[in-house]
C-alpha positions as CSV (number, residue, x, y, z in Angstrom):
1,M,82.8,70.3,25.2
2,V,80.4,69.6,22.4
3,V,77.7,67.4,23.8
4,V,76.4,64.7,21.5
5,I,73.0,63.1,21.9
6,S,72.9,59.7,20.3
7,P,71.0,59.3,17.0
8,A,68.8,56.6,18.6
9,A,67.8,58.9,21.5
10,R,67.1,61.8,19.0
11,D,64.9,59.4,17.0
12,A,63.0,58.3,20.1
13,L,62.5,61.9,21.1
14,Q,61.1,62.7,17.7
15,D,58.8,59.7,17.7
16,W,57.5,60.7,21.1
17,L,56.8,64.3,20.0
18,A,55.0,63.0,17.0
19,S,52.9,60.8,19.2
20,A,52.1,63.7,21.6
21,S,51.0,65.8,18.7
22,A,48.9,63.1,17.0
23,L,47.3,61.4,20.0
24,G,47.6,63.9,22.8
25,G,46.7,67.0,20.8
26,A,49.6,68.9,22.2
27,S,50.0,72.4,20.9
28,T,53.0,73.7,19.0
29,N,54.2,75.7,22.1
30,T,53.9,72.6,24.3
31,L,55.8,70.4,21.8
32,T,58.6,73.1,21.7
33,A,58.8,73.1,25.5
34,Y,58.8,69.3,25.6
35,R,61.7,69.1,23.1
36,T,63.7,71.7,25.0
37,D,63.2,69.9,28.3
38,L,64.1,66.5,27.0
39,V,67.2,67.7,25.0
40,E,68.4,69.3,28.3
41,F,67.8,66.1,30.2
42,L,69.5,63.9,27.6
43,T,72.4,66.4,27.5
44,F,72.8,66.2,31.2
45,L,72.8,62.4,31.1
46,T,75.6,62.5,28.5
47,E,77.7,64.8,30.7
48,H,76.8,62.9,33.9
49,K,77.7,59.5,32.4
50,G,80.5,60.6,30.1
51,D,79.1,59.1,26.9
52,P,76.2,59.8,24.6
53,Q,73.2,57.9,25.9
54,G,71.8,55.4,23.5
55,L,68.5,53.6,24.1
56,A,69.9,50.9,26.3
57,P,71.5,53.3,28.8
58,L,68.3,55.4,28.9
59,T,66.4,52.3,30.1
60,R,68.8,52.0,33.0
61,V,68.4,55.5,34.5
62,T,68.5,55.3,38.2
63,T,66.9,57.2,41.1
64,S,70.4,58.5,41.8
65,D,70.7,59.8,38.2
66,M,67.3,61.6,38.6
67,R,68.4,63.2,41.9
68,A,71.7,64.3,40.3
69,W,69.7,65.9,37.4
70,M,67.4,67.8,39.8
71,A,70.3,68.9,41.9
72,H,72.0,70.2,38.8
73,L,68.9,72.2,37.8
74,R,68.6,73.6,41.4
75,R,72.3,74.7,41.3
76,G,71.5,76.5,38.1
77,G,68.9,78.6,39.9
78,L,65.8,76.9,38.5
79,G,62.7,77.4,40.7
80,A,60.5,74.6,42.1
81,R,57.7,75.3,39.6
82,S,59.9,75.2,36.5
83,L,61.7,72.1,37.8
84,A,58.3,70.4,38.3
85,R,57.4,71.2,34.7
86,K,60.6,69.7,33.3
87,L,60.2,66.6,35.4
88,S,56.6,66.2,34.1
89,A,58.0,66.3,30.5
90,V,60.6,63.7,31.3
91,K,58.0,61.5,33.0
92,S,55.7,61.8,30.0
93,F,58.5,60.7,27.7
94,Y,59.4,57.8,29.9
95,R,55.8,56.6,30.1
96,W,55.7,56.4,26.3
97,F,59.3,55.0,26.0
98,S,58.8,52.3,28.6
99,E,55.5,51.2,27.0
100,R,57.1,51.1,23.6
101,D,60.3,49.3,24.6
102,G,58.9,47.2,27.5
103,F,61.1,48.1,30.4
104,D,60.6,49.2,34.0
105,A,60.7,53.0,34.3
106,T,59.9,53.1,38.0
107,A,63.1,55.0,38.9
108,V,62.0,57.9,36.7
109,L,58.2,57.8,37.2
110,S,58.5,57.6,41.0
111,T,60.6,60.7,41.2
112,R,58.8,63.3,43.2
113,A,58.4,66.8,42.1
114,P,59.4,69.6,44.5
115,K,56.5,71.1,46.4
116,F,55.6,74.6,45.5
117,Q,52.6,76.9,46.3
118,K,50.4,77.2,43.3
119,K,49.8,80.8,42.3
120,L,46.1,81.6,42.3
121,P,44.6,83.6,39.5
122,R,44.6,87.3,40.2
123,P,41.3,88.7,38.8
124,L,40.3,92.3,38.7
125,A,37.3,93.5,40.7
126,P,34.2,94.0,38.5
127,D,34.4,97.8,38.7
128,A,38.1,97.7,37.8
129,A,37.4,95.5,34.8
130,R,34.8,97.9,33.5
131,A,37.1,100.8,34.1
132,V,39.8,99.2,32.0
133,I,37.5,98.9,29.0
134,E,36.0,102.4,29.5
135,T,39.5,104.0,29.8
136,A,40.7,102.2,26.7
137,E,38.0,103.9,24.7
138,V,39.3,107.4,25.5
139,Q,43.0,106.9,25.5
140,A,43.8,105.9,21.9
141,S,45.1,108.5,19.4
142,E,42.8,107.4,16.6
143,P,39.1,106.5,16.9
144,W,39.4,103.2,15.0
145,V,42.3,102.1,17.3
146,A,40.1,103.0,20.3
147,A,37.3,100.9,18.9
148,R,39.7,98.0,18.3
149,D,41.1,98.1,21.8
150,V,37.6,98.2,23.3
151,A,36.6,95.2,21.1
152,V,39.6,93.1,22.1
153,L,39.4,93.8,25.8
154,T,35.6,93.2,25.8
155,L,36.2,89.8,24.2
156,L,38.8,88.8,26.8
157,Y,36.6,89.9,29.7
158,G,33.1,89.2,28.3
159,C,33.8,85.8,26.7
160,G,36.9,84.5,28.5
161,L,39.1,84.3,25.4
162,R,42.8,83.8,25.6
163,I,44.6,86.7,23.9
164,S,46.0,84.3,21.3
165,E,42.4,83.2,20.5
166,A,41.0,86.7,20.2
167,L,43.8,87.8,17.9
168,A,43.5,84.7,15.7
169,L,40.0,85.7,14.7
170,N,39.6,86.6,11.0
171,G,37.3,88.8,9.0
172,A,35.0,85.9,8.2
173,D,34.2,85.7,12.0
174,A,32.6,89.1,11.8
175,P,29.9,90.0,12.6
176,L,30.2,87.8,15.6
177,P,27.5,85.2,15.9
178,R,25.6,84.4,19.1
179,S,27.9,81.4,19.6
180,L,31.5,81.4,18.5
181,R,33.5,78.3,17.7
182,I,37.0,78.6,19.1
183,L,40.0,76.4,18.5
184,G,42.0,76.5,21.7
185,K,45.2,74.9,23.2
186,G,46.1,71.6,21.8
187,G,43.5,72.0,19.0
188,K,40.6,71.6,21.5
189,E,37.4,73.1,20.1
190,R,34.8,74.8,22.2
191,I,31.6,76.8,21.7
192,L,31.4,80.1,23.4
193,P,28.3,82.3,23.8
194,V,29.0,85.8,22.8
195,I,27.5,88.6,24.9
196,D,25.8,91.5,23.1
197,A,28.5,94.0,24.4
198,A,31.2,92.0,22.7
199,R,29.2,91.7,19.4
200,D,28.5,95.5,19.5
201,A,32.1,96.3,20.2
202,V,33.4,94.2,17.3
203,D,30.7,95.7,15.0
204,A,31.8,99.2,15.9
205,Y,35.5,98.4,15.4
206,V,34.8,96.8,11.9
207,T,32.9,99.9,10.9
208,A,35.7,102.2,11.9
209,C,38.6,100.1,10.7
210,P,40.4,101.6,7.7
211,F,41.6,98.2,6.5
212,P,39.6,95.4,4.8
213,V,38.1,93.0,7.4
214,E,36.8,90.1,5.4
215,G,37.5,86.4,4.6
216,E,41.0,85.4,5.8
217,D,42.0,88.9,6.6
218,P,42.9,89.3,10.3
219,L,40.0,90.7,12.3
220,F,42.1,92.8,14.6
221,R,44.8,94.8,12.8
222,G,47.8,96.8,13.9
223,K,48.3,100.4,12.8
224,R,50.1,99.2,9.7
225,G,47.5,96.8,8.8
226,G,49.1,93.5,9.9
227,R,47.6,91.1,12.4
228,L,47.5,92.8,15.9
229,S,50.4,91.6,18.1
230,P,49.9,90.4,21.6
231,R,52.7,92.8,22.7
232,I,50.5,95.7,21.7
233,V,47.7,94.5,23.9
234,S,50.1,93.9,26.7
235,G,51.4,97.4,26.3
236,L,47.8,98.8,26.3
237,M,47.1,97.0,29.6
238,A,50.4,98.4,31.1
239,N,49.3,101.9,30.2
240,L,45.8,101.3,31.7
241,R,47.4,99.9,34.8
242,M,49.3,103.1,35.4
243,Q,46.3,105.3,34.7
244,L,44.0,103.4,36.9
245,G,46.5,102.5,39.7
246,L,46.0,98.8,39.2
247,P,48.6,96.2,40.3
248,A,51.1,94.5,37.9
249,T,48.9,91.5,37.8
250,A,46.3,93.4,35.7
251,T,47.4,91.8,32.4
252,P,45.4,90.8,29.4
253,H,45.2,87.2,30.8
254,A,43.8,88.7,34.1
255,L,40.7,89.7,32.1
256,R,40.1,86.0,31.3
257,H,40.6,85.2,35.0
258,S,38.1,87.9,35.9
259,F,35.6,86.5,33.4
260,A,35.7,83.1,35.2
261,T,35.9,84.4,38.8
262,H,32.9,86.8,38.3
263,L,30.9,84.0,36.7
264,L,31.6,81.8,39.7
265,E,30.8,84.6,42.2
266,A,27.4,85.0,40.4
267,G,26.6,81.4,40.9
268,G,28.0,79.9,37.7
269,D,28.5,76.1,37.6
270,L,32.1,75.1,37.8
271,R,31.8,72.4,35.1
272,A,30.2,74.9,32.7
273,I,32.9,77.4,33.4
274,Q,35.5,74.7,32.6
275,E,33.9,74.2,29.2
276,L,33.8,78.0,28.5
277,L,37.5,78.4,29.4
278,G,38.5,75.3,27.4
279,H,40.3,73.7,30.4
280,A,41.2,70.1,29.8
281,S,41.0,69.3,33.5
282,L,38.5,70.5,36.0
283,S,41.3,70.8,38.6
284,T,42.6,73.8,36.6
285,T,39.3,75.5,36.8
286,Q,39.0,74.7,40.5
287,A,41.7,77.3,41.2
288,Y,38.9,79.8,40.9
289,T,37.1,78.3,43.8
290,A,40.2,79.0,45.9
291,V,40.2,82.6,44.7
292,D,36.5,82.9,45.7
293,T,37.1,81.3,49.1
294,A,40.2,83.5,49.7
295,R,38.3,86.6,49.0
296,L,35.4,85.5,51.2
297,M,37.8,84.8,54.1
298,E,39.4,88.2,53.6
299,V,36.1,90.0,53.9
300,Y,35.2,87.8,56.9
301,Q,38.4,88.7,58.7
302,K,37.8,92.4,58.1
303,T,34.1,92.6,58.9
304,H,33.2,89.9,61.4
305,P,32.6,91.4,64.9
306,K,34.5,88.6,66.5
307,A,37.5,88.7,64.1
């Protein structure tokens, strides 16, 4: 059966996405996920009710409809975490929709997300993080590639950059200043202090790079000269994991987690770390306090004479 979403519902969805982009600062990836989640929800309602759902039927979605949708997702094998994310997207749409059209969306907004245990960040130990960068320097086949790999990994660990943020840097950003202006998720801007090790690593890479690194040229280049792909960095970390005997959680993003965790362990202020990471909510950054506490309790259990 070809499922049809009513033109009015499609228009409402598009208006909401435009609002989320303009007012909420949602990133392109977030908007794509929102669109997918809402199209799936509207498609389910069409199949569940037997007719394309125009605006009037959408204002009459019941608690029973919401339960049926969630049960449908569960039967399809969707996990609690992913289901909660989809429900969050549907609720965001209905908050906007109910305010725009003036109806009571309690049935949707009161739907409870399934409980799930949040995964804590898995940082590397400080000596493991250093070993990753030192090993990257000696494993590449070409000296300029080795310099590039060291520079990228040093930025992730030394400055807490997301991999997308590091690879989005251009030639005009080099030599790196003492403070770097980063445009992060949702277009949120933040200022990051750049440690000397990161500045030196980037300088060494630019000197060794056989391609032009200036203006709008990508700062970090692949072997053929194009902008370096995140897949290459992920593959690099996979090789380093095998060489160093590190767990599968030792990914490029784990270096960012390590940056935050090691700052916290050294007495860094949680609010300042939030700003450095570019987290919109302090609750996101607070996950690192759980990591710190979990590690402390593990040491306590192993070493306390009464344990």
